matplotlib code that plots the C-alpha trace (Angstrom):
import matplotlib.pyplot as plt

x = [-25.2, -22.6, -22.1, -19.2, -16.3, -15.0, -11.5, -8.9, -6.7, -3.7, -3.7, -0.4, -0.8, 1.0, 3.8, 2.7, -0.5, -1.5, -3.2, -6.4, -6.2, -5.7, -8.7, -10.7, -9.3, -10.3, -13.8, -15.7, -13.9, -14.5, -18.2, -18.3, -16.7, -18.7, -19.3, -16.9, -13.6, -12.2, -9.6, -6.9, -4.9, -1.2, 0.9, 4.7, 7.0, 8.7, 7.2, 7.6, 9.2, 7.2, 4.0, 2.2, 2.9, 2.3, -0.8, -3.3, -2.3, -1.6, 0.6, -2.4, -3.8, -0.8, 0.8, -1.3, -2.1, 0.0, -2.8, -3.1, 0.7, 1.8, 4.3, 6.4, 7.8, 11.3, 13.1, 15.1, 17.7, 20.3, 19.9, 16.3, 13.0, 11.7, 10.7, 10.7, 9.1, 10.3, 14.0, 16.8, 17.8, 21.2, 19.7, 16.5, 16.8, 14.5, 13.4, 14.4, 12.2, 9.4, 9.8, 9.9, 6.7, 4.9, 6.3, 5.1, 1.6, 1.5, 2.6, 0.5, -2.6, -2.8, -3.5, -4.4, -5.8, -4.4, -2.4, -3.5, -1.1, -1.5, 1.4, 4.5, 2.6, 1.9, 5.6, 6.3, 3.5, 5.0, 8.5, 7.1, 5.6, 8.8, 10.8, 8.2, 8.3, 12.1, 11.8, 11.9, 10.0, 8.8, 6.5, 4.2, 2.7, -0.9, -3.6, -3.8, -2.6, -4.3, -2.0, -3.4, -1.2, 1.7, 5.2, 8.3, 10.5, 13.8, 17.0, 19.8, 18.6, 15.0, 14.6, 16.2, 13.7, 10.7, 12.3, 14.4, 11.4, 7.6, 5.5, 3.3, 0.1, -3.2, -3.1, -5.4, -3.8, -5.8, -4.6, -5.9, -5.4, -4.7, -2.6, 0.0, 1.9, 2.5, 2.0, 0.0, 2.9, 4.7, 1.7, 1.6, 5.3, 4.6, 1.6, 3.8, 5.7, 2.6, 1.5, -2.2, -2.5, -5.9, -6.0, -8.7, -8.3, -10.3, -10.3, -9.2, -5.9, -4.0, -6.6, -8.4, -11.5, -14.7, -17.5, -20.1, -18.2, -15.0, -16.9, -18.0, -14.4, -13.2, -15.9, -15.4, -11.7, -12.3, -15.1, -12.5, -11.0, -14.3, -15.1]
y = [13.7, 15.0, 13.0, 10.6, 11.9, 9.4, 8.0, 9.3, 6.6, 7.2, 4.4, 3.5, 2.0, -1.1, -1.3, -0.4, 1.3, 4.8, 7.2, 7.1, 3.3, 2.8, 5.0, 2.8, -0.4, 0.8, 2.0, -1.0, -0.6, 3.1, 2.5, -0.2, 2.2, 5.3, 7.4, 5.3, 6.0, 8.4, 6.8, 9.2, 7.4, 8.0, 6.4, 6.1, 8.9, 6.9, 6.8, 3.5, 3.4, 3.5, 4.0, 5.5, 2.5, -0.2, 1.1, 2.0, 5.3, 4.7, 6.9, 9.0, 9.6, 11.3, 10.6, 9.6, 12.4, 12.2, 10.7, 7.7, 7.0, 3.8, 4.3, 2.5, 3.1, 1.7, -0.7, -3.8, -3.4, -0.7, -0.4, -1.5, 0.0, -3.4, -4.7, -8.3, -8.8, -12.3, -12.1, -10.6, -7.4, -5.8, -2.4, -0.6, 2.2, 5.2, 4.2, 7.6, 9.4, 7.0, 7.8, 11.5, 11.2, 9.5, 12.0, 14.9, 13.4, 12.9, 16.5, 18.3, 16.2, 14.8, 14.2, 10.6, 8.0, 5.0, 3.6, 1.2, -0.4, -2.8, -5.1, -2.9, -0.2, -2.5, -3.3, 0.4, 1.1, -1.4, 0.1, 3.6, 2.4, 0.6, 3.9, 5.9, 3.4, 3.8, 7.5, 8.9, 12.3, 12.2, 9.3, 9.7, 6.3, 5.9, 4.5, 1.4, -0.1, -2.3, -4.3, -6.0, -8.6, -7.4, -8.8, -8.1, -5.9, -7.4, -5.6, -3.6, -1.7, -2.8, -6.0, -4.8, -2.0, -4.5, -7.7, -6.3, -5.6, -6.1, -3.4, -2.3, -1.0, -2.6, -4.3, -6.0, -8.2, -9.1, -11.7, -14.2, -18.0, -18.0, -14.9, -15.7, -12.4, -12.3, -15.9, -16.0, -17.2, -13.9, -12.0, -14.2, -13.6, -9.8, -10.3, -12.2, -9.0, -7.4, -8.7, -9.2, -9.1, -9.8, -11.7, -11.7, -14.3, -14.7, -17.3, -14.9, -13.5, -10.2, -7.6, -5.6, -7.6, -5.8, -8.3, -8.4, -10.8, -8.8, -5.5, -6.7, -7.6, -4.1, -2.4, -4.5, -3.6, 0.1, 0.3, 0.2, 3.5, 5.4, 7.9]
z = [18.9, 16.5, 13.3, 13.4, 11.2, 8.6, 9.3, 6.8, 5.3, 3.0, 0.4, -1.3, -4.8, -6.1, -8.7, -12.2, -11.1, -11.9, -9.5, -11.4, -11.9, -8.2, -7.4, -9.7, -8.2, -4.7, -5.9, -4.5, -1.1, -1.1, -1.7, 1.0, 3.5, 2.6, 5.6, 7.7, 6.0, 3.4, 1.1, -0.3, -3.0, -3.7, -6.5, -6.6, -7.8, -10.6, -14.1, -15.8, -19.2, -22.5, -20.5, -23.5, -25.7, -23.1, -21.4, -24.1, -25.6, -29.2, -31.5, -32.5, -29.0, -27.5, -24.1, -21.1, -18.6, -15.4, -13.3, -15.7, -16.2, -14.4, -11.6, -9.1, -5.6, -6.2, -8.5, -7.8, -10.5, -11.1, -14.9, -15.5, -14.3, -13.0, -9.6, -8.2, -4.9, -4.4, -5.2, -3.2, -5.0, -5.1, -4.9, -4.0, -6.5, -6.0, -2.5, -1.0, -3.5, -2.5, 1.2, 0.5, -1.5, 1.4, 3.9, 1.8, 1.5, 5.2, 5.9, 3.2, 3.0, 6.6, 9.3, 8.5, 10.9, 9.0, 6.1, 3.5, 1.1, -1.8, -3.0, -3.3, -1.6, 1.3, 1.7, 1.7, 4.2, 6.6, 6.1, 6.8, 10.1, 11.1, 10.5, 12.4, 15.3, 15.3, 15.7, 12.1, 12.5, 8.9, 9.7, 12.7, 13.6, 12.3, 14.5, 12.3, 9.1, 6.4, 4.2, 1.1, -0.7, 1.4, 1.8, 3.7, 1.5, 0.4, -0.1, 1.5, 4.6, 4.1, 6.0, 9.2, 10.2, 9.9, 11.2, 14.1, 16.3, 16.3, 14.8, 17.5, 15.9, 15.1, 11.6, 9.2, 6.6, 3.5, 0.9, -1.6, -1.5, -5.2, -5.5, -8.2, -7.7, -4.0, -2.5, 0.6, 2.7, 1.9, 3.3, 6.4, 7.0, 7.1, 9.3, 11.8, 12.5, 13.9, 17.4, 17.4, 13.6, 12.1, 8.8, 6.2, 3.5, 0.3, -2.5, -5.2, -6.5, -6.6, -5.9, -3.2, -2.3, -1.2, -1.4, 1.3, 3.6, 3.3, 3.8, 7.2, 8.2, 7.2, 9.1, 12.2, 12.1, 11.6, 14.2, 17.0, 15.8, 15.3, 18.0]

ax = plt.figure().add_subplot(projection="3d")
ax.plot(x, y, z, "-o")
ax.set_aspect("equal")
plt.show()
């Protein structure tokens, strides 16, 4: 019998995460899914201001290398490089660059079986699937999606693609009861847009859980897509 090929999953980082940092944050999950899924991490296209000073590189150490520089997918103010998930923004500045970044990864690094998004990356992953379901050729629908600390994105032209019709693909929604960044009700609202959504809750906060109990839930969800 031929060995089962690991599922390939494109993972979208959260706001203010670097590519290397996100790989580290998903390390426990990657270990838990070893042999079952390959996680390919992607961070946002927009560098955050003063990254060298804010994130550990002092004046004598020089700038951080690109893979360690914190990034974001889009900003919720026109003049400031900030993002608020819970407030209605006037703009979603930089969103088109974010969509191009994901489209390029899907085209150049794919094919992928699924998407995984964390926080702002989860909101973007849901938007990508909504656009794909609506016929955007840049975003072929994946076989499944995993959204960790997700929320319905707010802002002009963002709510409608997700809220106007159910998102018809298998989904696993992971969120913490004590998440102080994205309250659990926000993640539950996003989950409600996916018929048949599976939820995995934990007692912690804003992170990607991968303890033994959660590991079994991830594996059970992924098993249905393994050939």
